[in-house]
N, C-alpha and C positions, 0 to 999 in steps of 0.2 A: 504493500500500500504506500502511496505517496505520503509525505509528512509536511506539515506547515513549518514555517521558520521557528515556531515556538516548540516544535517537537511533537505536536499532536498528530496522531495517526488519522488519516482521512480514509473513509471506507469506500474504496474503489477497487474493482477488479480490472486488471489490465489485460488487453488482448493485442497481440501483435498482428500483423497482416495475415499470416497463415492461420492463426487461431480464429480470428474474426471471420475469415473466408469460409470456415466450415459451417457457419450458421445458414439458416434457410434464406432463400431468395423469394421475392414476390412471384406469384404464379402468373401475373400479368406480363405482357411484353415490356421489356426494358430497352430503350434505345442504346445504340452503340456510340462510341466516341466519334466515329465518322459522321454519324447523324447529328450529334451534339455540336460538332466543330463548326457547323453552319450558323450556330447561334453566337452573335457577337459578345454575349455575356460569358460564354464558355470558351470558345475558340480552342486554342491548344493548351489550355490550362489544366486539363485532366487527361490522364492516360487510360487506356482500356484496362490495364492491370489494376489501377486504383479504383476505377469504376466497378470492376468485378469483385475485387477483394474487399473494398471498404463500403462503397455506396449502395450496392445492391442489398447486402445484409442489413445495412443501416436503415434502408427504406422499409424492409420487412419488420425490423425491430420497432420502428416508429409506428407502423401500421398495427402491430399487436398492441402497442400502448394506446393507440387511437381507439381500437375496438373495446378494450377493457374500460377505458375512461368513459367512453360514450355510454356503455352499458351502465356504469355506476351513475352517470348523470340522469339517465332515463329512470333508474330506480329511485333516485332522489326526487325527481319530478312527480312520480306516482305517489311517493310517500307524503309529499307536501301538497298533494291534490292540485297540482298546477294543470290548468286546462291544456296548455301546449306540451305535448309529449316530446317534441323535437328537442334534443339536447343542444346546448350552446356549442359553437364550433370548438374544435380541439386546437388549442393555442400552443404552438411551438415557438420557443425563444432561442435565438442564437446570439451570443455575445463574444467579444474579443477585441483586440487592439485595432486601431487604424493600421491598414497595410497588411493585415494577416490573411485577407482573402475572404472576408465574411460574405460580400456580395456574390461572388462566384459560387461559394458553397451553398448559400441559401437558394440562389437561382437554380442550381442543379438539383437540390432536394425538391424544390417546387416542381420542376419538370418531371422528375421521376415519380413523385407522389401522384401527379395528375394522370399517370398511365394506369393507375389502379381503377377498377370499375366504378363508374358513377361518382368519382371523387372530384369535388370542386375545391381548388386550392388558391388562396390569395397570399401574396407576399407584400409586407409593409416594412419600410425602413423608418426607424425613429428619426432619421434625418428630416423627414417630413414635418417633425414637430420642433425643429430648431426655430428659435426666434430669427427673424429676418436680419440681414446684415445691418440694416438701418437701426433696428431695435437693439442689436448687440452693441453697436457703436454708441448709441445713446446711453446704454447701461454701463459702458466701459468694459465690455466683456469680449471684445474681438480676440484678445489673446487667450481666451478660455473657451473658444468655440469648440464644441464637442465635450466639454466638461458638463457635469450634471446641471449646473446653474444656467447653461445656455439653452436648455430645452423648456418648452412650454408644457411642463409636466401635468398641470390640471387639464389641458386640452387633450393630452395623450390618455389620461385616465378616463376622461369623458368618452373618448373614442373606444377604449377597451370595455367600458361599461356597456356601451351600445352593442358591441360585439357579443358580450356575455349575455345580453338580454335578447339576442337574435334580432336586433334592429339594424336597419340599413345605416351605415356609417360612412363618413367621407373624411379625407385629409387633403391638405394642400400638398403640393409636390415639390421636393427639393431637387434642384438641378445641379449635378456635379460639374456640368460644363461651365455654368456661371457661378457656381459655389454660393447659391442663394435660393431662397424660397420663391416659387412662382405662384403667386396668390391666385391668379386667374385659372390655374389648372387644378383639377381635383381628381383624386383617386377614390372611386366608389367601391365599397364592400357590401355585397348583398347576398345573404344566405350561403356562405361557404361552409364546407365541411371542416376544412383545416385552414387556419391562418398562421403564417410564419412571420414572426416579428424579429427583425434583425437590428441590432444596435449595440453601441458601446457599453451602455450603463444599465441595461435592462435587468441585470441580476441583483442590483442593489436593493436593500431592504428598507431604505428610508422612505418615509411618506412625503406627500406634497406639502404638508403643513396647513392645508385647508380643512375646515371642520367637516365639510361634506365629502372629503376623501380620506378615509381612514385606512385605505389600502395603498400598497406600493405596486409599481408595475409588475414586479416579480410575482405578486400574489395571484395574478390572472393567468400565469403560465401553467399549462398542463404538463409540459415537458420542456426541459431546458438543456441547451448545448453550449459549450464554450470551445471556441476554436483557438488553439494554443500553438506557440512556437517559441524558440529561444529569442529573447529580446534583441540580441545583436543581429539575428537573421531577419527579424521583422523590420529593423532599421534599414537593412540593405534593400529589402523588397520595397519599402516606402520610397527610398531615394530613387530606385529604378522606375517606380511608377510615376513619380514626380517628373523625372526626365522624359518618360514616354508621353506624359500629358503635355509637356512643353512642345514636343515634336508634333503632336496632334494639333495643338493650337497654331503652330507655324503653318501647317497645311490649310487649316480652316480659316485662319485669320481672325478668329474671335474666341471668346470664352475667358474664364478666370486666368488661365495660364499664359495668355497672349502677352502679358506684361513682361514675361521672362524670355520672350523669343529672341531678343537681341543680345542676351547674355552669352558669354563664352561657356562651353560645356562644363568647365571646372567650376565656374561661378554658380551655375545652376545646381550642381551637386552640393556646393557649400551652403547655398540658400536652403535646399531641401534638408540638409543635415542639421542646420540651425533650427528650422521649424520642428523637426523631429525632436531635437533635444529639449527645446524650451516650451513646446506645446504638447506634442503627442506622447513623448516619454513621460512627462510629468503627469499627464492624464492617466496613462497606463499604470504607473506605479501607485498613484494616489487613489484612483477610483475604479479602475477596471480589473487589474490583476487580483486585488483582494477579494473579488467576487467569484473567482474561478471555481473554488470548491463548493459553491452553492449550486453548481450545475448538476443535472442528472447524468450527463454524458460529456466527457472531455475528448475532443478530437485533436490529437497532437501531430503537428506537421514536422517533416524533416527539412533539411536544407534545400532539397529539390522541389519544395512546395507541395509534396505529396503527403497525405495523411498516413502516418506510419504506425500509430498506436491509437487504440480506442479504450477509454476508461469508462466503465459503467458503475454508477453508485450501487452498491449491493445491500445497503441498509438505509433506513430513514435517518 
């Protein structure tokens, strides 16, 4: 079992690729890497080996949790004499650092879950609940963008409450191209079976501070994952992604990264390194990494960006 810095044993069962690969796969058709490579969110970021050894068994594991949880919710509805027997959507949360690959992983999980019969799956990023850049600037929080204080937590909790009550819910959309909220765009969620919530700080246990919100975001999660990797490796991935985004901005001529287009390559790497050190690393150490052992499942990546180990919590 892994242990915390204070020496407390954390109750997880660790599976390497070959051990995890022995578990059941979904009976439904699962797409191959060749098919997935046509999706711009996936591209060449996953291998067929990782797909087969890690993701296919993970999808079946999530599906088994989905079935058991929904059965329990139906029993609760009957016990409480609720008129609506339809259980609330199964809410999966995935947390992890900036640059670790959360968006690719959650997008892939969504695609694979949607292959299951009659399964309606939505994916939401908590970036949609960031305050706008104007609001962050007014609050003096631009240097803490991505920190818990930079999110409109009451709005996020209102959204999750509607999901829990089987109500139609909507969010604004965050654009990574412009690095800001697009208020005129909305993402609508209507009667899904599964909702995947991806974000930096979703496993925190602190409440919003409002009297009408006695819950934390993590209280709404039916199953939680944490995407992990060595910190120095995440830093390298972040810097590489930053450089790639500058190249994209050079081709498109617009977006958040266009202001770095005229910089020499060495200077771009230095800027990315400084942003990592003074913003993202601080957030990781202070707010994100301490929540890792609250997850039901930890997916640990190697230096090649592939998930190499799966940790499953084996006790409450």
